[in-house]
N, C-alpha and C positions, 0 to 999 in steps of 0.2 A: 169396435169395428176398426178395419186397418185404414190408413191414410197413405197414399203412395206417393212418393218422391222422385223426380226425375231431374238430374243436372242437364242441362242443355245449352244450345246455341241457337237453333232453329234458323239456320242461315243459309236460305229462307225455309220456312216450315213447309216440308214435302209429304209425300205418302207414306214413306218411310217411318217419319215421326207419328203420323197419324195410326199407323200399324203399331207402333210401339205401344201409344196411349190405349188404342183399342184392346191389344193383347193382355196389357195389365189388369184392364176393366173386366175383361171375361174371365181372367184366371184368379185374380185376387178379389173381385167384387169389392173394391175401396168405397168407403163413402165419399172419398175426394180423392183427385190428383191435383199434386201441387208441382210447379216446375221453378227451379232456379236456372235463370237465364243470363248469358254474359249480355252485358248492355250494348253500347255501341260499337266496341272493338272487341274481336274474336280472340281466341288461344292461339290462333295462325298471325297473329299481329298485323290484322287487317281490318280496315273500316267494315263494318256488317253492310250486306246489299240493302238491308231495309234498315230503319231506324229501331231502337229498342223497344218503343210503345206499339210500333206497328207489328214487329214480329210477336210481342206478346198477346196481342189482340188474335191474331191468328191461330196461335197456339189455343187459346180459350175457344175459338170457333172450331178447332179439330179435336176438343174433348178435355183440354186441361180445365181446371176449376179456378186456378189462382196461378200467378205468374209472378215471381218477385226476382230481383235484379242481383245478379252475382257481384259482389264489389269488384271494380277494375282491377285491383292490385293483385287479385286472384285470377280474373279472367284472361288477362294477358300475362300468363305467367307459365312455368313448367307444370307438367301433369300433377304433381304432387300437390301443389298448392291450388292448382284448379280443383281438385277433387277434396282437399281441405275445406277449401271457401265454400263449395257447393254443400258439403255435408253439413258444416257449421249452421250456415244458413237455413237449412231445413231444419236442424235441430231447434233453432230458435222459434219456430213456429209452433213447438210443443207436441202435436199429435201425431207427426208423421212416423209411421211405423216401419215402412219399407224403401229402400233405394232400389227403383227399377232402372235397368239398363241394358242396352243393346250390346251383344258382343257374337263375333264371328262363330264360335264354338257353342255359345248358349250353356255352356257345361260349367254349373256352379263349382261342381266338385273340384274340376279341373284348375278354375281358378283359384278356389281356396288353397288348393295344394300348393301352387305356384307362388302365391301371395304369401305363405308360410316360409316356402324355401326361400324368397328374396328377403324377406324380413330377418330370418335368422343368419343370413349371409354364411352359410357354412364354407368349410374349406374348397369344396369343389366349384360351386357356385363363384365365391369370390376370386379363385383362380382364373375360372372360365373369362368372369367380367373384366379382370385385369387384364388378361392375354387381347380380350376384344379392344380394350382402351388403347393398350399399348401398339395394336395395329394400325392407330388413328382414327378408328370410327367414332361418330357421335356417340354419347352416353345412351340415347334412346334406343340406337342399333344395337350397340354393345349389349346392352340390357337385356333386349329381345334375343339377341343370339346364344347369350350366355345360359338363360333359362330353356332355350331350346336343346342345347347341348346338355344340360343337366339333368333335363325330364326324360331325355332320350326316347325309350319305347313306349313310354306312357302317352306320349302324345301321336301315335301312330295312326290314329283316326283323324288326327287333326294337323296335317302335315304344314298347314300355312301358320300354325299357332307360335307366338302370339301376333295375330295381326293388329290393325289399328286400333280398333273398337276393345279388343281382349286386353291391349297394354293400358287403355285407360280404365278399363273395369278392374284390371289389377290393382290399380292405384286406389280404385274405392275401396276393394275388399281389405286391403293393406291398412288403409285409412280406419276403415271400421273394426279393425283388429288392434291398431295401436289405441283408439281413443273411444271413451267411452260413450258415444252418440245415441247408443240404444236404439240403433236402426239397423234392420235385418236386410241384407243384400238379397237381390232377385234378377236372374238374368235371363234375358230374353234373346233366343237366336235371331240375330239380324237377317232380314228378308232382303233378297236382291242384291244390288250393287256394292261392293265394299266402300267403306268409309272415304277413301280417296280415289276410287274408280272414276274415270273419265265417260266410261260407256254407260249408258243407260240398261237396265236389266228388266224389261216391261214396264209396268207401272211404277219400279221401284229405282229411282236414281240417286246417286249420293250426293251430297250437298256440293262436293267439288265439281262434279259432273255437270250440275245446274248453274254453279257460278260460270264455268267455263262457256257453256250454251251462251248466259247472258253476256258474257263478255267478249267472246271472240266468234262464237258461231251461228248467231242468230239473235233472237229476242225471246219474250215472254211468249209469244205466239206458238213458239217451238217446243212449250213445255206442258202442252194440253195432257198428256198423259201421265206426266211425273208429279204433278202438283195439283191440291184440290183447286177448285173455282176460285175460293177467297183469296188464295195466293196468287193466283193469275191476275185477278183485278188490282191486289195491292203491287204487283210487279211492273204494272203499267207505269209505275212511278219509281222505278228500281235506281239506285245510285249506280253509275258506270264507274266501275272499279279503276279503270287506268286515269279517267279523269280525277277521281279522288286522290290516287297515289301519284299524280303530278301535283297537285296542292301540298300533299304531305311533302314532297321533296322540297316545294319551296319554305314550307314553314320549320325544316330540319337544316335548310341552307341559311335561314336566317338564326337558328338557335344555337345550332352547333359550334360555328366559328366564334361565337362569344363566351362558350365555355372553355374552361381550362380541361385539360387532360385527366386530372384526377375528378373532377366533376362528372365528367363522361364515365369514367370507371366505377362511379359509385351506382351505377344502374344495376339492379340484381344479376344480370346475365353476364355482365362484362367481366373478363378475365385475361391473363396471359398476354397483356399488351394491346389488346383488340381496341382500346380507346384511341391510341395511336392511329390504327387502322382507319378508324372512322373519321379522325379529325382529317386525314389525309384525303380519304377517298370522296368527302361530300365535296370537295372542291372540284373534282374531275368529273363525277358522273353525270350524264347528259339527262338521264330520267332514273325513275325510282328503280325499276328493275336492274338497271346496271348497277346503281349504288350497291343494292342488295348482292349482286352478283360480284360486285369488286371485294366487299366484305367478306362473303362466305368462304367456308374452308370445310375440308374434312371433319373437323371438331366443331364448327359452327354452323350448320344447315340452314338453310333459307328461313325455315319458320323460326328459329332462334333468333337471327338477326332481325328479321321483322317485329319479334317481340321487343327487342332491346331498343329499337327505335323508336316505337310506341312508348316505352317506358321513359326514355330521354324526353320525348316530346312532351309528357304529362309529369315528369318530375317524380317519378318512383325511384326511390333509392334503396339500397341493400340495407342501410342502417334503419331506415323506417320500416322496412317491410315486418319484422317480427311485431311490433307494436300496431302495426295496421292488420295483421292476421288475427290479434287477441283484443281489438278494440270494443268500446261499450256495445251492448247489444242493440241492433237495430236490424229492421228489414225494410226493403223500399218496394213498395208494390208496384207493379207496371200494368197488370190488367188482372179482370176476374169477374165471374159471374155471381148468381145469388148463392150458390154452394160455397163459392170462394169468399163471398162477404162474411157467410157464417163462422170461416175459419179466421178471418182477420178480427170478427168480434171476439171470438174466443180467445184468441191468442193476447187481445187487448185486456180482456177482462181476468185472465189468469196471469198477467204480467210476463209471459215468457220472455218479451223483448219488445222495443218501441216500435211501432209500425208506423212507417213514413207513407203517407198519401201524398203529401203537398208539403215539401220542404218549409215553404212559407209559414205554414201552420203547425209545424213540429215543436214540440213544447220540451225542451231538454233541460228545464230546470237551471241549476247552477252550472249544468255541464256546458263545456264548448260543443259547437257542432262536430260531430265526428270526421276525423280526416278522411277515412274512407267515403265519406258522402261528399264531402269538398272535392275530392278526386274524382267521383263519378260525375260531379257537375261540371268539372274540368273537361272531363273527357266529352262529355255532350257539347261544349261550347267548341271544341276543337272540330268534333264531328259535323257540326254546324258550318263551320268554314269549310271544311271537305266537300260537303255535298252541296255547298253554294246556298245554306237556307240562312234567312234574315237571323240575327243573334236571338230576336225575341222569339221568333217561332222555334229555335233549336234549345232553348234553354230549360233547364230542368226546374226553375223556378214558375215556368209557366205552363209546361205541359202537366197534365195530370193522369192517373191511372186510366186506362179503356174500362167501361163497363159494359159486359155483355148481356144483354136480356136474354134469358130462356125463352 
């Protein structure tokens, strides 16, 4: 019997997420749904609206059985590393058979054809990509436009292909074709607002739209139609993003001036002398948004700059990244129900991976604590500073997984 896996952020958990889980349960009838979720920092390079344990708890209330953490070195990274890290984490649990994801097209055949085209990098695609990059476009935009140009008439029914979720779906499919994870892709057509749409679409709003409402346009009381009741309740204690960004700027103002240009250049996303721009602009920016605006360019869009700043803050380096991606097997549990508890026991009994429920009690034998886990713990400490949480309350050495009773 199948076990469905989902790679997620749930920032925060909304009706679109619940729709995806409900659709997967209806169409695949899996014995369990497992989610790999970003921790306290997201792929956009921002601190999450709610902490990782709260978001994981909401996901289980919304239909997931088990939520585990995507290591921060993958979570705050480009789509390729994000996808690889999520799939590897799912594979470490053993019984996961399907990777389920939303996409604007919902057309798996089209996604697979586009993924094969990108992997082969034949002459037409390579030339199209080169032309887009030479025009000064960011890699993600150049990649999407090159695919669109080469696929041509085949995407006549999908004029917006590839949209935001399609691009991430393509990375999932590419990773599944490149690496023997033994997991089958399963596409679900996205309902309602697009991934980055600011406007709501009935009961389906994007995560971006919800975060904008929380930050600039109102509060949780304005989201009654877009999020489940349990998310509404949790959002009464949400973290106000501009406040957290202000504290992040303070940390960066302390950290970056002490670093050499070479140390900044060691961050995975830094190249082409960007380290010098960062060192110069950190002394001038009046707020976090201005700092990002001063650094960004055509080649370095806002999301990439935000990821780089978090990578610098956490000490993630380009040289360390390959080892982090291939570290000893472990899975960090964030939340589960009775079915999820059975999967945890199954993984432990079959030795698929070390299951970390409480880092204080993890038995690594003669091995050192994995560097990924230490990084995740550091990320939680930094997140605690950003949201004003006492160090004791924010520590991964104190917080334990949320258990949701059926």
